[in-house]
Steps between C-alpha positions, in 0.01 A plus 500: 500500500760650729711205622693718742203514738393136465836338579533372856802588706705193591495387863167659589176319577197555281318683780796692641459876539735733321801634689401798712128422488305595816381226734148372445266679744339173618833350610565630851825347623467676836222252590715188437498295825826324403712752309781347299371144543346317205205354693288443190699197378506140617761424767815331365421168673161471323622570147 
């Protein structure tokens, strides 16, 4: 077994795309109603 390909790079998530990978075609950031704002998380006062 080639261990060079199975080792994970440190500091990367298990589902992270490789560096330089194209954006997923179903993720259209131009349609984001609140660009730059993390509106998918709970507000700080409710955590």
